[in-house]
OpenMM code with the backbone's topology and positions (N, CA, C; nanometers):
from openmm import Vec3, app, unit

residues = "UNK UNK UNK UNK UNK UNK UNK UNK UNK UNK UNK UNK UNK UNK UNK UNK UNK UNK UNK UNK UNK UNK UNK UNK UNK UNK UNK UNK UNK UNK UNK UNK UNK UNK UNK UNK UNK UNK UNK UNK UNK UNK UNK UNK UNK UNK UNK UNK UNK UNK UNK UNK UNK UNK UNK UNK UNK UNK UNK UNK UNK UNK UNK UNK UNK UNK UNK UNK UNK UNK UNK UNK UNK UNK UNK UNK".split()
positions = [
    Vec3(-2.1949, -2.0330, 4.2782),
    Vec3(-2.1615, -1.9809, 4.4228),
    Vec3(-2.0835, -1.8967, 4.4666),
    Vec3(-1.9565, -1.8654, 4.3414),
    Vec3(-1.8383, -1.8026, 4.4324),
    Vec3(-1.8499, -1.6961, 4.3183),
    Vec3(-1.9172, -1.7062, 4.2204),
    Vec3(-1.9356, -1.5685, 4.1682),
    Vec3(-2.0245, -1.4567, 4.2171),
    Vec3(-2.1525, -1.5175, 4.2824),
    Vec3(-2.1784, -1.4262, 4.4026),
    Vec3(-2.0830, -1.3857, 4.5301),
    Vec3(-2.0084, -1.4587, 4.5764),
    Vec3(-1.9406, -1.4170, 4.6816),
    Vec3(-1.8441, -1.3024, 4.5757),
    Vec3(-1.7678, -1.3305, 4.5004),
    Vec3(-1.6852, -1.2156, 4.4553),
    Vec3(-1.8035, -1.0439, 4.3826),
    Vec3(-1.9196, -1.1258, 4.3990),
    Vec3(-2.0152, -0.9548, 4.3361),
    Vec3(-2.0053, -0.9046, 4.4207),
    Vec3(-2.0157, -1.0035, 4.5470),
    Vec3(-2.0830, -0.9472, 4.7309),
    Vec3(-1.9545, -0.8195, 4.7588),
    Vec3(-1.8344, -0.9035, 4.7359),
    Vec3(-1.7637, -0.8408, 4.7610),
    Vec3(-1.7136, -0.6598, 4.7375),
    Vec3(-1.6998, -0.7335, 4.5785),
    Vec3(-1.6943, -0.6103, 4.4743),
    Vec3(-1.7924, -0.4933, 4.5527),
    Vec3(-1.9387, -0.5439, 4.5322),
    Vec3(-2.0083, -0.3884, 4.5926),
    Vec3(-1.9577, -0.3520, 4.7374),
    Vec3(-1.9023, -0.3885, 4.8164),
    Vec3(-1.8915, -0.3680, 4.9605),
    Vec3(-1.7856, -0.2881, 4.9136),
    Vec3(-1.6606, -0.3232, 4.8509),
    Vec3(-1.4716, -0.2336, 4.7919),
    Vec3(-1.5246, -0.1558, 4.7795),
    Vec3(-1.6466, -0.1215, 4.6381),
    Vec3(-1.6555, 0.0127, 4.6252),
    Vec3(-1.7735, 0.0812, 4.7002),
    Vec3(-1.8225, 0.0962, 4.7610),
    Vec3(-1.9090, 0.1486, 4.8559),
    Vec3(-1.8634, 0.1811, 5.0052),
    Vec3(-1.7724, 0.0958, 5.0633),
    Vec3(-1.6697, 0.1653, 5.1430),
    Vec3(-1.6315, 0.2327, 5.1564),
    Vec3(-1.4889, 0.3289, 4.9945),
    Vec3(-1.4615, 0.4451, 5.0522),
    Vec3(-1.5750, 0.5839, 5.0384),
    Vec3(-1.6386, 0.5118, 4.9488),
    Vec3(-1.8263, 0.6216, 5.0067),
    Vec3(-1.8786, 0.6536, 5.1209),
    Vec3(-1.8640, 0.5546, 5.1641),
    Vec3(-1.9450, 0.5792, 5.3174),
    Vec3(-1.8116, 0.6064, 5.3909),
    Vec3(-1.6876, 0.5599, 5.4047),
    Vec3(-1.6281, 0.6768, 5.4322),
    Vec3(-1.5729, 0.8541, 5.4261),
    Vec3(-1.5766, 0.8166, 5.3315),
    Vec3(-1.5594, 0.9604, 5.2907),
    Vec3(-1.7033, 1.0448, 5.3894),
    Vec3(-1.7676, 0.9852, 5.3759),
    Vec3(-1.9364, 1.0549, 5.3820),
    Vec3(-1.8905, 1.0400, 5.5307),
    Vec3(-1.8397, 0.9733, 5.5819),
    Vec3(-1.8659, 0.9760, 5.7651),
    Vec3(-1.7052, 1.1107, 5.8062),
    Vec3(-1.6471, 1.0609, 5.7546),
    Vec3(-1.5372, 1.2105, 5.7442),
    Vec3(-1.6394, 1.3188, 5.7467),
    Vec3(-1.6664, 1.3158, 5.6261),
    Vec3(-1.7611, 1.4797, 5.6078),
    Vec3(-1.8363, 1.5036, 5.6637),
    Vec3(-1.9364, 1.4020, 5.7599),
    Vec3(-1.9821, 1.5080, 5.8883),
    Vec3(-1.9404, 1.4800, 6.0540),
    Vec3(-1.8459, 1.3460, 6.0289),
    Vec3(-1.7074, 1.4158, 6.1673),
    Vec3(-1.6920, 1.6197, 6.1373),
    Vec3(-1.6649, 1.5838, 6.0453),
    Vec3(-1.5307, 1.7678, 6.0416),
    Vec3(-1.6973, 1.8524, 6.0125),
    Vec3(-1.8121, 1.8318, 5.9542),
    Vec3(-1.9017, 1.9440, 5.9711),
    Vec3(-1.9289, 1.9268, 6.1559),
    Vec3(-1.9458, 1.8460, 6.1707),
    Vec3(-1.9521, 1.7809, 6.3178),
    Vec3(-1.9238, 1.9305, 6.4113),
    Vec3(-1.7638, 1.8675, 6.3763),
    Vec3(-1.6925, 1.9548, 6.4724),
    Vec3(-1.6544, 2.1293, 6.4407),
    Vec3(-1.6658, 2.1126, 6.3428),
    Vec3(-1.7005, 2.2605, 6.2964),
    Vec3(-1.8178, 2.3561, 6.3250),
    Vec3(-1.9140, 2.2974, 6.3651),
    Vec3(-2.0107, 2.3288, 6.4047),
    Vec3(-2.0473, 2.3848, 6.5475),
    Vec3(-1.9931, 2.2536, 6.6410),
    Vec3(-1.9811, 2.2523, 6.7281),
    Vec3(-1.8536, 2.3844, 6.8396),
    Vec3(-1.7076, 2.3932, 6.7653),
    Vec3(-1.6703, 2.4862, 6.7427),
    Vec3(-1.7125, 2.5845, 6.7616),
    Vec3(-1.7495, 2.6380, 6.6314),
    Vec3(-1.8150, 2.7627, 6.6426),
    Vec3(-1.9383, 2.8048, 6.7273),
    Vec3(-2.0233, 2.6543, 6.7839),
    Vec3(-2.0523, 2.6944, 6.9418),
    Vec3(-2.0010, 2.7016, 7.0231),
    Vec3(-1.9265, 2.6733, 7.0878),
    Vec3(-1.8332, 2.6443, 7.2017),
    Vec3(-1.7370, 2.8058, 7.1914),
    Vec3(-1.7006, 2.8440, 7.0954),
    Vec3(-1.6058, 2.8740, 7.1152),
    Vec3(-1.6764, 3.0288, 7.1737),
    Vec3(-1.7500, 3.0708, 7.1997),
    Vec3(-1.7676, 3.2444, 7.2765),
    Vec3(-1.8043, 3.1585, 7.3955),
    Vec3(-1.7766, 3.0985, 7.4138),
    Vec3(-1.8229, 3.0792, 7.5759),
    Vec3(-1.7017, 3.0329, 7.6234),
    Vec3(-1.6017, 2.9983, 7.5566),
    Vec3(-1.4925, 2.9444, 7.6093),
    Vec3(-1.3719, 3.1181, 7.6239),
    Vec3(-1.3994, 3.1901, 7.4871),
    Vec3(-1.3250, 3.3342, 7.6006),
    Vec3(-1.3792, 3.3709, 7.6518),
    Vec3(-1.5496, 3.3188, 7.7160),
    Vec3(-1.5793, 3.3836, 7.7846),
    Vec3(-1.5374, 3.3150, 7.9638),
    Vec3(-1.4776, 3.2122, 7.9078),
    Vec3(-1.4695, 3.1870, 8.0515),
    Vec3(-1.3528, 3.1786, 8.0995),
    Vec3(-1.2495, 3.2071, 7.9645),
    Vec3(-1.0983, 3.2077, 7.9803),
    Vec3(-1.1223, 3.3814, 8.0449),
    Vec3(-1.2134, 3.4463, 8.0195),
    Vec3(-1.2051, 3.6261, 8.1074),
    Vec3(-1.2601, 3.5861, 8.2375),
    Vec3(-1.3407, 3.4891, 8.2847),
    Vec3(-1.4096, 3.4515, 8.4262),
    Vec3(-1.2577, 3.3682, 8.4943),
    Vec3(-1.1492, 3.3226, 8.4357),
    Vec3(-1.0560, 3.2795, 8.4854),
    Vec3(-0.9453, 3.3956, 8.5412),
    Vec3(-0.9409, 3.4888, 8.4346),
    Vec3(-0.8363, 3.5978, 8.4510),
    Vec3(-0.8864, 3.6304, 8.5919),
    Vec3(-1.0054, 3.7291, 8.5374),
    Vec3(-1.0095, 3.7721, 8.6687),
    Vec3(-1.0804, 3.7277, 8.7863),
    Vec3(-1.0796, 3.6041, 8.8379),
    Vec3(-1.0618, 3.5319, 8.9157),
    Vec3(-0.9152, 3.5511, 8.9907),
    Vec3(-0.8349, 3.4993, 8.9062),
    Vec3(-0.7170, 3.5307, 8.9516),
    Vec3(-0.6162, 3.6039, 8.9430),
    Vec3(-0.6669, 3.6909, 8.8946),
    Vec3(-0.6373, 3.8541, 8.9496),
    Vec3(-0.7220, 3.9104, 9.0709),
    Vec3(-0.8309, 3.8745, 9.0998),
    Vec3(-0.8891, 3.8839, 9.2556),
    Vec3(-0.8523, 3.8279, 9.3475),
    Vec3(-0.8055, 3.6900, 9.3409),
    Vec3(-0.7235, 3.5964, 9.4026),
    Vec3(-0.5842, 3.6380, 9.5030),
    Vec3(-0.5259, 3.7337, 9.3119),
    Vec3(-0.3954, 3.7892, 9.3615),
    Vec3(-0.3836, 3.9127, 9.4494),
    Vec3(-0.4999, 4.0061, 9.4544),
    Vec3(-0.5724, 4.0841, 9.4989),
    Vec3(-0.5584, 4.1026, 9.6383),
    Vec3(-0.6095, 3.9602, 9.6534),
    Vec3(-0.6662, 3.9332, 9.7885),
    Vec3(-0.5674, 3.8842, 9.8699),
    Vec3(-0.4760, 3.8148, 9.8007),
    Vec3(-0.3767, 3.7504, 9.8890),
    Vec3(-0.2715, 3.8314, 9.8972),
    Vec3(-0.2504, 3.9465, 9.8226),
    Vec3(-0.1562, 4.0836, 9.8882),
    Vec3(-0.2209, 4.1574, 9.9567),
    Vec3(-0.3844, 4.1650, 9.8970),
    Vec3(-0.4004, 4.2734, 10.0905),
    Vec3(-0.3876, 4.1759, 10.2211),
    Vec3(-0.4327, 4.0668, 10.2098),
    Vec3(-0.3932, 4.0075, 10.3208),
    Vec3(-0.2418, 3.9720, 10.3855),
    Vec3(-0.1277, 4.0386, 10.3208),
    Vec3(-0.0082, 4.0001, 10.3417),
    Vec3(-0.0177, 4.1241, 10.3793),
    Vec3(-0.0312, 4.2674, 10.3029),
    Vec3(0.0142, 4.3832, 10.3866),
    Vec3(-0.0592, 4.3993, 10.5393),
    Vec3(-0.2251, 4.3162, 10.5470),
    Vec3(-0.2177, 4.3462, 10.6670),
    Vec3(-0.1709, 4.2815, 10.7765),
    Vec3(-0.1367, 4.1758, 10.7401),
    Vec3(-0.0275, 4.0567, 10.7969),
    Vec3(0.1053, 4.1165, 10.8487),
    Vec3(0.1720, 4.1907, 10.7853),
    Vec3(0.2508, 4.2504, 10.7762),
    Vec3(0.2492, 4.3974, 10.8877),
    Vec3(0.1072, 4.3642, 10.8516),
    Vec3(0.1459, 4.5145, 10.9663),
    Vec3(0.0721, 4.5425, 11.0715),
    Vec3(0.0016, 4.4425, 11.0880),
    Vec3(-0.0058, 4.3303, 11.2266),
    Vec3(0.1058, 4.3308, 11.3498),
    Vec3(0.1497, 4.2610, 11.2524),
    Vec3(0.3250, 4.2251, 11.2611),
    Vec3(0.4417, 4.3053, 11.3582),
    Vec3(0.4172, 4.3961, 11.2526),
    Vec3(0.4782, 4.4990, 11.3008),
    Vec3(0.4681, 4.6110, 11.4506),
    Vec3(0.3281, 4.5518, 11.4465),
    Vec3(0.2707, 4.6662, 11.5377),
    Vec3(0.3095, 4.6370, 11.7049),
    Vec3(0.2449, 4.4495, 11.6432),
    Vec3(0.3250, 4.3559, 11.7617),
    Vec3(0.4115, 4.3962, 11.8040),
    Vec3(0.5034, 4.3991, 11.7224),
    Vec3(0.6911, 4.3885, 11.7960),
    Vec3(0.6937, 4.5236, 11.8761),
    Vec3(0.6807, 4.6059, 11.7934),
    Vec3(0.7074, 4.7123, 11.8619),
    Vec3(0.6474, 4.7779, 11.9771),
] * unit.nanometer
topology = app.Topology()
chain = topology.addChain("A")
for resn in residues:
    res = topology.addResidue(resn, chain)
    for name in ("N", "CA", "C"):
        topology.addAtom(name, app.Element.getBySymbol(name[0]), res)
């Protein structure tokens, strides 16, 4: 009975590192594939975010200038 248990343990010890290597290779491959698929979308998102920030700044600047003119005209 103990001989069968020793064989079973030895089989698992030999198979586990191979399985672990395959799982890590699969994980790395999946990450690389996902990264190359998502990367262009990240770039587009960054450009859209920059454009939105620029438009927001221009809107705030324009509103500020407009408010300053209104207050200057009302105080005169």
